[in-house]
N, C-alpha and C positions, 0 to 999 in steps of 0.2 A: 803812439796807437794808430794817430793818423796819417804818422808818417810812412808808418806799416801799411795801410791800408792805401795808400798815394802811391806805393810805389808798384812798377809793371813787370809783372811776373804771373804766369800761370795759378791763378785762385781759383778755380776749377777744380785743378792737382791736387790742392791744396786742402780743399773741403773735402774730395772722396777720402783722401787719408787720413782726416781728422775724424769722420765719419766709420770708418776702419778701425781707428785706436779707439772710438768710444765704443763701439760696438767690441772689441777685444776687452776689453775694461769688463764689461758686462759677462762674455763667456769666462774668463778670469777667476770672476768673481762666483759664480753659479757654482762655477767646474769643480774649484780648490777647497770653498767653505765647508765641505763633509770632512775633506782629507785637511784642512788647519783641522777640525775639532776632535777629530777623532786623534790626532798627537798633542791634544790638550792647548793649542794655540787660539787664540782672536780668529774668528770667522772671519775676517780680513787679510789676516797676515801674510800671506800670499799676494792679494791684490794692490796692499802698499806695497810690496817688495816689487812686482810689477811696474807699476806705476812712476816709480823712481827712475825705472827700467826705460819709462816713454820719455817721462821728465831729462833725462838725460839725452834720449835718442833725439827730442825736440830741441834741447839744446844746438845739437853736433849739426840738427837739419838746419836751423836756425847759421849756423858760422859757415856751411855751405853757400848758404842763401846770398848770405851779403859776401863772401869769397870769391871772386870772379874766375872761373872753370880754367882759365887759363893757366894755373899756378897747377892743375893738376896733369897737364901736359909737360911743365919744367917737374914736375916731382915723380913723373911713372916709371923712370930706369930706378931709382934710390929705393922707391917706396917697393917696387917688384921684390927687389934685393933684400928690402928690412923684412918684406912678410915670406922669403922663401926661408931665412933664417931661419926665423920663428916657428917654422912649418917643420925644419929640420929638427929644430927643436925639441918640437912636440915627442918626435922618433925617439928621441934618449930622456928627455926628463918630463915629458906631458905624463897626465893623468891621465889612468886608465879606467875605465867604465865600462861596463859588460865587455870585457876584451877588448876594447877600441883607446887608440890615447890619441884625441880630440882636443886635450883642449891643457892650458899653461895656468899656474898660479903664480898670479902677480899682486904682490903687498895685499893679498888677502883675497883677489877677486880670481875669478877663476872663467879667462876669454880663450876664444875658438882660433887662432889665427886663421885658419881657411876661411874665416867669413872677411878677414880682413884682405885675404886673398883673393876674391873675386873683384874687391877692387883694383887691386894691384895688375891684375893682370888684365882687367879688361881698359884700364887705360892704358898700359903697354902697349896691348893690343893694337888698340886704335891710333896711339902715335908710329906702330909700325905700317897702321897699312895709310896713316897719311903720308910718311915719308915714302913709300912706295910708289905714290903719282904715278904717273902712266905707265912706270913700271908692273902694276896692277896684275896686267895681262902673266906675265912673267913668272912660271912655274917656283921658280927660287926665288925670288924677289916677295911677288905677292902671294904665296903662300906657304911654300916650304916653310922659311923663315918664320915667319907670325907661326906656324905650328908647333916648331920646336917648343918655342914658350909654353906654349898649352897643353904639349906633353910631357916638357919637366913637372907643372904642376899636378898634373894625374897622375905620375909616379909617385910623388910625395903624397898625393892621398891617398891610391890605393895603400901606401907604405902603414897607412894610419891603423886599421882601416875605413874608408871614408866612401864604400864606393856609389851611393848617394848622389854626394860632392861629384864626384867626376862624373857622372851623366847631366850634372847642372852644366858643371863649367864648359863641358865637350860641347851640349845644344849652345848654350848662348854664345862660346866662340864662333862656330859653326852659321849660326846665323847672321853673326857681327860679317865674317870674311865673305858670304852670301851676297847682303845689302850692299859688301864695298866695291863687289863689283868683281870679285875673282871670278872666271870661267868656269863654265858646269861642269866641264873635261878634265878639271883641276881636282872639283867637287868631287867627282865619281870615282876618284882613286879612295874615297876612305871608305868604298863598301865595303872594304875588309876589315874593318871597324867592331862592326858586328858582333860575328864571329870569335873575334880577338876578345871583346868584353862579355862574351858567353864565356868563357875559357877561363875568365880572369874569374868570374862569376860562380864557378863552380870550383874554383881552388881553394873555398874556407869551406866547411862541413855546414856552417850556419847560414850562410848563402844562400847553398844549394838546398838546404831544409826550404827555408822561408819560400823560395821561389816554388817547389812541389808540391809546400802547402796553401800556395794560392793559386796553381791548377789542379789540387783536387785537397781541398781542404776537410774531408770526410775521413782522407788515410789520415791525415795528419793533423787530430783537433789540438794536441797543444800549442804548437806554431801557429796555426788559425786562429788561436783563439782571442785575438786582439783584432782580425777581419771581422771577426763572426760576430763578436759584440759592436762591432761599429755599424755593421748593418742592420745589424736589432737596433740600434739606436734612431737611426734614418728612417727607421720602417716605423718606428714605434713614436717621432717627428708628424708623420702625415703629412697633411695640408698646412696645418696653422700650427702645428710642436704641441709639447706640452705644457707650456706656459716654464717662465725663467722660474727657475729652481725647482722645479719639477720632474727634471728626466730622472732616470733612474742608473743605467748605463757609468755614468761616471762615478758610481760608489762601488768603486776596486773591481768594475768588470771590464775596464777597456784601462790598461796598465797609461799610468801616464797622462793622461787621457786629455788633460789641458796643455800637453804640448804637441805630441805625435799626433794626436788624433781630435782638436779642436774644433773640424768641422763636424766631425760628430755628435759634438755635443751641441753646438749650433743648429744641427739639423734636427734632432731629437726637441728640444725646446721653444726653437723659434721653427721649426717646420719648415716647408717649401720656400713658405714668402721669407725667413729671416734667411734662409741659403739662397734663394733667388738675388735678395739683395744686394748678398755679402758679392754673390757675383757678379752682380751688377755692374758693383763699384770699381771692381778690379776692370771689369772690358773698359771702365770708362776710365781708366787709370792708364790703360793700353794706349787707349786712342788719343788723350791726352797727351804719352812720352811719347808717342811714334809723331804725332804733331807738333811736339818739340823740337826734336829731331829734323824734318822735315823744314821747317824755319831757322832753323840755326845758320852764320854765316860763316862758320869755319867747319870744315870737313871733318875733325876732331870734336868738335860737339856734334854733331850729326851721330859718329860712328859710336860716342862715349852715350850721347839718349838711347841710340836701340838695344844697346849691352845691357845697361844699369834698365831699362824698363824689361826686356826680355829674360833676363833673372831676375826678375820680382816675378813677372806674372807667369813663368815658368817654375818657381817655387811653388807658386799657390796649386799648379794645375797639380805637379807628383802629389802635395800634398793632399788634393781632395780624389783624386785619380785612387791614391792608397784606402783612404775611408772608403772609396766605392767599393773598391776589390777590384779598382781596373790595373793598377800595378802591385806590385809584391809588396812585400810592408818593409819602409825606408825609417828615415828619424829626422824626415825634414818639417819643421815648424811652417806653420800657415803663417803668412807676411802679415802684419801688425796686428793677429790674435793671438798667438800660440805667447805661452808664457813668458815673458823678456828674457832677454839675455844677449850676448855679441849679436845674434843674427837682429834684432829688431832695432841695436841701435844704427848700426850697419847699414840697414834698410832704410832708413829716417836719413840716413846721411846721403845715402845716394838719392832720394828724394832731394835734398838739399839741393844735391849738384844738379839734377835736373830742372829744378824750379830757377837755379841759376842759368841755365844754358835758356831759360824761355825769358827774361831778362834782355830786353834792346841794348846793342851796345856793349855787350859783353863779350871775352875771347878777339877784344881787339889786337890783344900784345901779342895773337898764337901768329908764327911765320910759317907760314906753309907752303910747299914747294907748286908752282903754278904747273895747273896740267895741262895737255891738250884734249880738248871734250874730243876730238878724232879718237881717240886712244881710250877712255877714259870712261865707262858709266858705272854708275852709283846708281844698285835699283833702287826704287818707288820713295829714293829722296830726292 
């Protein structure tokens, strides 16, 4: 333990993550106890399952903390290919849930390859931007080629379909490309994407109904059911909350509230104070994550830290905005808080990578192409 405490890494970031995990365990217990008892199970049945995922995630985090992050530079391409093959396999062999094929069953466990792919695409995208060097200003080398990789991932996600993950990957990738110093005139060509994404969103009736229900809940009461009760839960919470275990909307009103609407449970039982605490912890996580990016001695470390931090924070923003009615209903979990699965484990693995980047003298094995500062600009880093 003393050796661990004496290790030089960002302990503030680790503390914020631990507090979020503890908060998540509390929310999972209060949110799943009624469901477990209705099914004749012990009240803590789902909580124990969640804690097992937390332990696995913490183990992966510790491995990533000890493992020099240069390994992700070396493994970026094979990792991307493996993740891509797994996502293609989902299209043919995946388990279908509510019309979407997003999971693979391996040794009795369900995994979501798209969560692995987030790490795969961000590692490879960071490598590509590093390799671009002084040619980051070149449209083909610094912009088009990296974006092709993102496009391949987005197409496989659309085919699952997993439209919310498409937005997550695309938004994080654009943040990374922008921070890497790609000229704004190149980024402006992406103005065509919003109309394209809007058309894709309406190609499936269930997606178009979700959007219509979001815009006009009164006309589509069935599709707006989750949104309406999520807002009721937040309204019930008020400033101080109803108290742990005293919430009502988790009692069958909000479907799978401990997954897709965990923020609503938190807001109802812990009120504005609890929601503010959670958002403050995420704000601190973002601050430390970008500080780690700025202090990294390699461009790869900077880019990967930006991507991982942005991905986690955007996931939180998507979830909170859905629960508060700012975005249409999606299935994005709340990092560290929602019921555990592949997303929780991979998020903790990402935190481990960030912690390793924060350690001094890591990444020294990475041999990056020298750049001419007169032609190269990394924004804010």
